[in-house]
C-alpha positions as a Markdown table, in Angstrom:
| # | Residue | x | y | z |
|---|---|---|---|---|
| 1 | Met | 311.5 | 44.9 | 45.9 |
| 2 | Lys | 312.2 | 41.5 | 44.3 |
| 3 | Leu | 309.3 | 39.2 | 43.9 |
| 4 | Ser | 310.7 | 36.6 | 46.3 |
| 5 | Met | 311.1 | 39.2 | 48.9 |
| 6 | Arg | 307.6 | 40.5 | 48.4 |
| 7 | Leu | 306.1 | 37.0 | 48.6 |
| 8 | Phe | 308.0 | 36.1 | 51.8 |
| 9 | Thr | 307.3 | 39.5 | 53.4 |
| 10 | Ala | 303.6 | 39.2 | 52.8 |
| 11 | Ala | 303.5 | 35.7 | 54.1 |
| 12 | Ala | 305.5 | 36.7 | 57.2 |
| 13 | Ile | 303.3 | 39.6 | 58.0 |
| 14 | Ala | 300.2 | 37.3 | 57.7 |
| 15 | Ala | 301.8 | 34.7 | 59.9 |
| 16 | Ala | 302.9 | 37.3 | 62.5 |
| 17 | Gly | 299.4 | 38.8 | 62.6 |
| 18 | Phe | 297.9 | 35.4 | 63.2 |
| 19 | Thr | 300.2 | 34.3 | 65.9 |
| 20 | Thr | 299.8 | 37.5 | 67.9 |
| 21 | Cys | 296.1 | 37.7 | 67.7 |
| 22 | Gly | 295.5 | 35.7 | 70.9 |
| 23 | Thr | 294.1 | 32.6 | 69.2 |
| 24 | Ala | 294.4 | 29.3 | 71.0 |
| 25 | Leu | 296.2 | 27.9 | 68.0 |
| 26 | Ala | 299.1 | 30.4 | 68.3 |
| 27 | Gly | 302.4 | 28.4 | 68.5 |
| 28 | Leu | 300.7 | 25.1 | 67.7 |
| 29 | Ile | 300.8 | 25.6 | 63.9 |
| 30 | Asn | 303.7 | 26.4 | 61.6 |
| 31 | Asp | 304.6 | 30.1 | 62.4 |
| 32 | Val | 307.2 | 30.2 | 59.6 |
| 33 | Pro | 305.8 | 31.0 | 56.1 |
| 34 | Ser | 306.3 | 28.3 | 53.5 |
| 35 | Cys | 308.5 | 29.3 | 50.5 |
| 36 | Tyr | 307.1 | 26.4 | 48.4 |
| 37 | Ala | 303.6 | 27.7 | 49.0 |
| 38 | Ala | 304.7 | 31.3 | 48.2 |
| 39 | Thr | 306.4 | 30.3 | 44.9 |
| 40 | His | 303.8 | 27.7 | 44.0 |
| 41 | Ile | 306.3 | 24.9 | 43.7 |
| 42 | Ala | 305.4 | 21.4 | 44.8 |
| 43 | Gln | 307.6 | 19.9 | 47.5 |
| 44 | Asp | 309.5 | 16.6 | 47.3 |
| 45 | Gly | 307.9 | 14.5 | 50.1 |
| 46 | Pro | 307.7 | 15.7 | 53.7 |
| 47 | Ser | 309.0 | 19.2 | 54.4 |
| 48 | Tyr | 311.2 | 18.1 | 57.3 |
| 49 | Asp | 312.8 | 14.9 | 58.7 |
| 50 | Lys | 314.4 | 16.4 | 61.9 |
| 51 | Leu | 312.6 | 17.7 | 65.0 |
| 52 | Val | 314.1 | 19.8 | 67.8 |
| 53 | Tyr | 311.9 | 20.5 | 70.8 |
| 54 | Val | 313.2 | 23.2 | 73.2 |
| 55 | Leu | 311.6 | 23.1 | 76.6 |
| 56 | Leu | 312.4 | 25.9 | 79.1 |
| 57 | Asp | 311.8 | 25.7 | 82.9 |
| 58 | Gln | 310.4 | 29.1 | 84.0 |
| 59 | Thr | 311.8 | 28.5 | 87.5 |
| 60 | Val | 315.4 | 28.5 | 86.4 |
| 61 | Gln | 317.5 | 31.7 | 86.2 |
| 62 | Leu | 320.7 | 31.3 | 84.2 |
| 63 | Asp | 323.7 | 33.5 | 84.0 |
| 64 | Pro | 324.5 | 35.3 | 80.7 |
| 65 | Ala | 326.9 | 32.7 | 79.5 |
| 66 | Leu | 324.4 | 29.9 | 80.0 |
| 67 | Glu | 321.7 | 32.0 | 78.4 |
| 68 | Gln | 323.9 | 32.4 | 75.3 |
| 69 | Ser | 324.6 | 28.7 | 75.3 |
| 70 | Val | 320.8 | 28.0 | 75.2 |
| 71 | Val | 320.5 | 30.3 | 72.2 |
| 72 | Asp | 323.6 | 29.1 | 70.4 |
| 73 | Asn | 322.7 | 25.4 | 70.7 |
| 74 | Ser | 319.1 | 26.0 | 69.6 |
| 75 | Leu | 320.1 | 27.9 | 66.5 |
| 76 | Arg | 322.7 | 25.2 | 65.6 |
| 77 | Leu | 319.8 | 22.8 | 65.2 |
| 78 | Leu | 317.8 | 25.0 | 62.8 |
| 79 | Gln | 318.9 | 23.3 | 59.6 |
| 80 | Pro | 317.1 | 22.8 | 56.3 |
| 81 | Gly | 314.5 | 20.1 | 56.8 |
| 82 | Ser | 314.0 | 20.7 | 60.5 |
| 83 | Lys | 310.9 | 21.5 | 62.6 |
| 84 | Phe | 311.3 | 23.4 | 65.9 |
| 85 | Val | 309.1 | 23.8 | 68.8 |
| 86 | Ile | 309.7 | 26.3 | 71.6 |
| 87 | Ala | 307.8 | 25.8 | 74.9 |
| 88 | Glu | 307.9 | 26.9 | 78.5 |
| 89 | Phe | 306.7 | 25.4 | 81.8 |
| 90 | Ser | 306.8 | 25.5 | 85.6 |
| 91 | Ala | 303.7 | 24.4 | 87.4 |
| 92 | Phe | 300.0 | 25.0 | 86.8 |
| 93 | Ala | 299.9 | 27.8 | 89.4 |
| 94 | Gln | 300.5 | 31.6 | 89.7 |
| 95 | Gly | 299.7 | 32.1 | 86.0 |
| 96 | His | 302.4 | 29.8 | 84.8 |
| 97 | Tyr | 301.9 | 26.5 | 82.9 |
| 98 | Leu | 303.1 | 24.4 | 80.0 |
| 99 | Asn | 302.7 | 26.6 | 77.0 |
| 100 | Val | 303.9 | 26.2 | 73.4 |
| 101 | Leu | 305.2 | 29.5 | 72.1 |
| 102 | His | 306.3 | 28.8 | 68.6 |
| 103 | Thr | 306.4 | 26.0 | 66.1 |
| 104 | Gly | 308.1 | 26.4 | 62.7 |
| 105 | Ile | 309.5 | 24.4 | 59.8 |
| 106 | Ile | 312.6 | 25.3 | 57.8 |
| 107 | Glu | 312.1 | 23.7 | 54.4 |
| 108 | Arg | 314.6 | 21.8 | 52.4 |
| 109 | Pro | 316.0 | 23.1 | 49.1 |
| 110 | Leu | 314.7 | 21.7 | 45.8 |
| 111 | Ala | 316.1 | 18.3 | 45.1 |
| 112 | Ala | 319.0 | 18.3 | 42.6 |
| 113 | Ala | 317.1 | 16.0 | 40.3 |
| 114 | Arg | 314.3 | 18.6 | 40.0 |
| 115 | Val | 316.4 | 21.7 | 39.4 |
| 116 | Asp | 316.7 | 21.2 | 35.7 |
| 117 | Ser | 313.0 | 20.5 | 35.3 |
| 118 | Thr | 312.0 | 23.7 | 37.2 |
| 119 | Pro | 311.9 | 27.1 | 35.4 |
| 120 | Met | 315.2 | 28.9 | 36.3 |
| 121 | Arg | 313.4 | 32.0 | 37.5 |
| 122 | Ala | 311.1 | 30.0 | 39.8 |
| 123 | Ala | 314.0 | 28.0 | 41.2 |
| 124 | Arg | 316.0 | 31.2 | 41.9 |
| 125 | Arg | 313.0 | 32.8 | 43.7 |
| 126 | Leu | 312.7 | 29.6 | 45.8 |
| 127 | Gln | 316.3 | 29.6 | 46.8 |
| 128 | Gln | 316.2 | 33.3 | 47.8 |
| 129 | Cys | 313.0 | 32.8 | 49.7 |
| 130 | Leu | 314.5 | 29.8 | 51.7 |
| 131 | Gly | 317.4 | 32.0 | 52.7 |
| 132 | Met | 315.0 | 34.6 | 54.1 |
| 133 | Gln | 312.9 | 31.8 | 55.7 |
| 134 | Ala | 316.0 | 30.6 | 57.6 |
| 135 | Asp | 316.8 | 34.1 | 58.8 |
| 136 | Phe | 313.2 | 34.6 | 59.9 |
| 137 | Ala | 313.1 | 31.4 | 61.9 |
| 138 | Arg | 316.4 | 32.1 | 63.6 |
| 139 | Lys | 315.3 | 35.5 | 64.7 |
| 140 | Met | 312.0 | 34.1 | 66.0 |
| 141 | Val | 313.8 | 31.5 | 68.0 |
| 142 | Ala | 316.5 | 33.7 | 69.4 |
| 143 | Thr | 314.0 | 36.4 | 70.4 |
| 144 | Thr | 311.6 | 34.0 | 72.0 |
| 145 | Leu | 314.3 | 32.2 | 74.0 |
| 146 | Ala | 315.7 | 35.5 | 75.3 |
| 147 | Ser | 312.2 | 36.7 | 76.3 |
| 148 | Val | 311.4 | 33.5 | 78.2 |
| 149 | Met | 314.8 | 33.4 | 80.0 |
| 150 | Lys | 314.5 | 37.1 | 80.9 |
| 151 | Ala | 311.1 | 36.4 | 82.5 |
| 152 | Ser | 312.3 | 33.4 | 84.5 |
| 153 | Thr | 312.1 | 33.6 | 88.3 |
| 154 | Ser | 313.2 | 31.5 | 91.2 |
| 155 | Ser | 310.3 | 32.7 | 93.3 |
| 156 | Leu | 307.7 | 30.1 | 92.1 |
| 157 | Asp | 306.8 | 27.5 | 94.8 |
| 158 | Arg | 306.4 | 24.5 | 92.4 |
| 159 | Ser | 308.1 | 23.0 | 89.4 |
| 160 | Asp | 306.3 | 20.1 | 87.7 |
| 161 | Val | 309.3 | 18.9 | 85.6 |
| 162 | Leu | 308.0 | 15.3 | 85.4 |
| 163 | Leu | 304.5 | 16.3 | 84.3 |
| 164 | Ala | 305.8 | 18.7 | 81.6 |
| 165 | Leu | 308.2 | 16.1 | 80.2 |
| 166 | Lys | 305.4 | 13.4 | 80.1 |
| 167 | Thr | 303.1 | 15.8 | 78.3 |
| 168 | Val | 305.7 | 16.8 | 75.8 |
| 169 | Ser | 306.8 | 13.2 | 75.2 |
| 170 | Arg | 303.4 | 12.4 | 73.6 |
| 171 | Val | 303.9 | 15.1 | 71.0 |
| 172 | Val | 307.6 | 14.1 | 70.3 |
| 173 | Gln | 306.7 | 10.4 | 70.1 |
| 174 | Thr | 303.9 | 11.0 | 67.5 |
| 175 | Asp | 305.9 | 13.4 | 65.3 |
| 176 | Pro | 306.9 | 11.8 | 62.0 |
| 177 | Ala | 310.5 | 13.1 | 62.1 |
| 178 | Ala | 313.2 | 10.5 | 61.7 |
| 179 | Arg | 315.6 | 12.3 | 64.0 |
| 180 | Lys | 314.3 | 13.8 | 67.2 |
| 181 | Thr | 316.2 | 16.0 | 69.7 |
| 182 | Val | 314.8 | 17.3 | 72.9 |
| 183 | Phe | 316.7 | 20.2 | 74.6 |
| 184 | Val | 315.5 | 20.8 | 78.1 |
| 185 | Val | 316.6 | 23.9 | 80.0 |
| 186 | Thr | 315.9 | 23.0 | 83.6 |
| 187 | Asp | 317.6 | 22.5 | 87.0 |
| 188 | Gly | 316.0 | 19.0 | 87.0 |
| 189 | Leu | 314.7 | 19.6 | 90.5 |
| 190 | Glu | 311.2 | 18.2 | 90.8 |
| 191 | Asn | 309.1 | 20.0 | 93.4 |
| 192 | Ser | 305.5 | 18.8 | 93.2 |
| 193 | Thr | 303.0 | 16.6 | 94.9 |
| 194 | Val | 304.7 | 13.6 | 93.3 |
| 195 | Thr | 308.1 | 14.2 | 95.0 |
| 196 | Ser | 310.5 | 17.0 | 95.9 |
| 197 | Phe | 314.3 | 17.1 | 95.3 |
| 198 | Tyr | 314.7 | 19.9 | 97.9 |
| 199 | Ala | 315.5 | 19.9 | 101.6 |
| 200 | Arg | 316.0 | 23.0 | 103.7 |
| 201 | Asp | 316.1 | 25.3 | 100.6 |
| 202 | Ala | 318.9 | 23.2 | 99.2 |
| 203 | Val | 319.3 | 20.3 | 96.7 |
| 204 | Arg | 318.5 | 17.0 | 98.4 |
| 205 | Asp | 320.7 | 13.9 | 97.8 |
| 206 | Ile | 318.1 | 11.6 | 96.2 |
| 207 | Asp | 318.0 | 7.9 | 95.8 |
| 208 | Pro | 317.5 | 7.5 | 92.0 |
| 209 | Lys | 315.7 | 4.1 | 92.3 |
| 210 | Val | 313.3 | 5.3 | 94.9 |
| 211 | Glu | 312.5 | 8.5 | 93.0 |
| 212 | Leu | 312.0 | 6.6 | 89.7 |
| 213 | Ala | 309.6 | 4.3 | 91.5 |
| 214 | Lys | 307.6 | 7.4 | 92.7 |
| 215 | Ala | 307.5 | 8.7 | 89.1 |
| 216 | Glu | 306.2 | 5.3 | 87.8 |
| 217 | Thr | 303.6 | 5.0 | 90.5 |
| 218 | Ala | 302.3 | 8.5 | 89.7 |
| 219 | His | 302.2 | 7.6 | 85.9 |
| 220 | Met | 304.8 | 10.3 | 85.1 |
| 221 | Val | 306.9 | 8.2 | 82.7 |
| 222 | Gly | 306.3 | 9.1 | 79.0 |
| 223 | Asn | 307.4 | 7.9 | 75.6 |
| 224 | Phe | 309.7 | 10.1 | 73.6 |
| 225 | Gly | 309.9 | 7.9 | 70.5 |
| 226 | Arg | 313.7 | 7.2 | 70.9 |
| 227 | Ala | 314.6 | 10.9 | 71.0 |
| 228 | Ser | 318.0 | 12.2 | 72.0 |
| 229 | Val | 317.8 | 14.4 | 75.1 |
| 230 | Tyr | 320.1 | 17.2 | 76.3 |
| 231 | Val | 319.6 | 18.9 | 79.7 |
| 232 | Leu | 321.2 | 22.3 | 80.5 |
| 233 | Gly | 321.0 | 23.8 | 84.0 |
| 234 | Gly | 321.2 | 20.7 | 86.1 |
| 235 | Ala | 321.0 | 21.5 | 89.9 |
| 236 | Met | 321.0 | 25.3 | 89.1 |
| 237 | Met | 319.4 | 27.3 | 91.9 |
| 238 | Pro | 320.2 | 30.4 | 94.0 |
| 239 | Pro | 322.4 | 29.8 | 97.1 |
| 240 | Ala | 320.4 | 28.8 | 100.2 |
| 241 | Ala | 319.4 | 31.5 | 102.6 |
| 242 | Gly | 320.4 | 29.4 | 105.6 |
| 243 | Gly | 322.2 | 26.1 | 106.4 |
| 244 | Thr | 325.9 | 25.4 | 106.1 |
| 245 | Leu | 328.4 | 27.7 | 104.6 |
| 246 | Ala | 328.6 | 25.4 | 101.6 |
| 247 | Glu | 324.8 | 25.5 | 101.1 |
| 248 | Arg | 324.8 | 29.2 | 101.4 |
| 249 | Asp | 327.6 | 29.4 | 98.8 |
| 250 | Gly | 325.5 | 27.3 | 96.4 |
| 251 | Tyr | 327.9 | 24.3 | 96.6 |
| 252 | Arg | 326.7 | 21.0 | 95.1 |
| 253 | Asp | 328.6 | 17.9 | 96.3 |
| 254 | Pro | 329.6 | 15.3 | 93.6 |
| 255 | Lys | 327.4 | 12.6 | 95.0 |
| 256 | Thr | 324.3 | 14.8 | 95.0 |
| 257 | Leu | 324.9 | 15.7 | 91.3 |
| 258 | Ser | 325.7 | 12.1 | 90.4 |
| 259 | Asp | 322.5 | 10.8 | 91.9 |
| 260 | Leu | 320.5 | 13.6 | 90.2 |
| 261 | Lys | 322.0 | 12.7 | 86.9 |
| 262 | Asn | 321.5 | 9.0 | 87.4 |
| 263 | Phe | 317.8 | 9.6 | 88.1 |
| 264 | Trp | 317.3 | 11.5 | 84.9 |
| 265 | Arg | 319.3 | 9.0 | 82.9 |
| 266 | Ala | 317.1 | 6.2 | 84.2 |
| 267 | Tyr | 313.9 | 8.3 | 83.8 |
| 268 | Phe | 314.6 | 9.0 | 80.1 |
| 269 | Ala | 315.6 | 5.4 | 79.5 |
| 270 | Lys | 312.2 | 4.3 | 80.9 |
| 271 | Ser | 310.6 | 7.0 | 78.7 |
| 272 | Asn | 312.1 | 5.6 | 75.4 |
| 273 | Ala | 314.7 | 8.3 | 75.1 |
| 274 | Arg | 318.5 | 8.6 | 75.5 |
| 275 | Leu | 320.0 | 11.2 | 77.8 |
| 276 | Val | 323.0 | 12.3 | 75.8 |
| 277 | Glu | 324.3 | 14.9 | 78.2 |
| 278 | Phe | 323.2 | 16.3 | 81.6 |
| 279 | Gly | 324.8 | 19.7 | 82.0 |
| 280 | Glu | 325.8 | 20.6 | 85.5 |
| 281 | Pro | 324.9 | 23.2 | 84.7 |
| 282 | Ala | 326.7 | 23.8 | 81.3 |
| 283 | Leu | 326.9 | 21.4 | 78.4 |
| 284 | Leu | 330.4 | 20.3 | 77.6 |
| 285 | Glu | 329.7 | 19.5 | 73.9 |
| 286 | Pro | 327.5 | 21.3 | 71.3 |
| 287 | Ile | 324.1 | 19.7 | 70.7 |
| 288 | Ala | 323.9 | 17.8 | 67.4 |
| 289 | Tyr | 321.3 | 15.6 | 65.7 |
């Protein structure tokens, strides 16, 4: 086995053992082994300048095409010099709560100006290790996303979307990354003590201004540090058990969808973020930094 492979494999095994041992720090530290540490080469400045935070609503069940879109869009953002965070939420009840599952950093390659001053063998080992690091991170993210989406259920009574977003916003805002992307997989249907976007087991046509005022009064507005936000799964829910034929078919009228989108656009604007796209339920363009 090549030295770079042995170094990365040993580091990966150590990291996997740490993150699965039940410690409270699992997911909150870098779960991806550092190639610079493994090869004893000093880095040029910060290891990343891009952040992607993927937040999954445990109450939303997606069809296979949307599940694949979640994975594809997330993997597209895993570029050299990026940090990723994978988290899940619903409400603090029935064993479900906001939980960070994995955090990882995909390091940037050695700067061109340093290549000539670095021993050729060490530079080659670093390059090989970075390739394995990227594969390791991609597999971790894809596997984790698939696991969360497989366990999602529409049977939970509550969904604290606002609380989860406010909590996450503090972490995103304080992160030093120059470019920040928040990818939220949710129906966007708040159902908590703050407010509910439901009526008779169907989506309620909300007044965006009234609902935003409720969020502000309840101190649920956060600060995302000018992050770009994408939402996939808007108004996604099982067809109603009763009501009109349209409600039982899962139909969402255009005004209801428009008002829901306008609420979240206003909410993120208040929270120092820009809602780039609100998928109803699918995204029409790939996510990009």
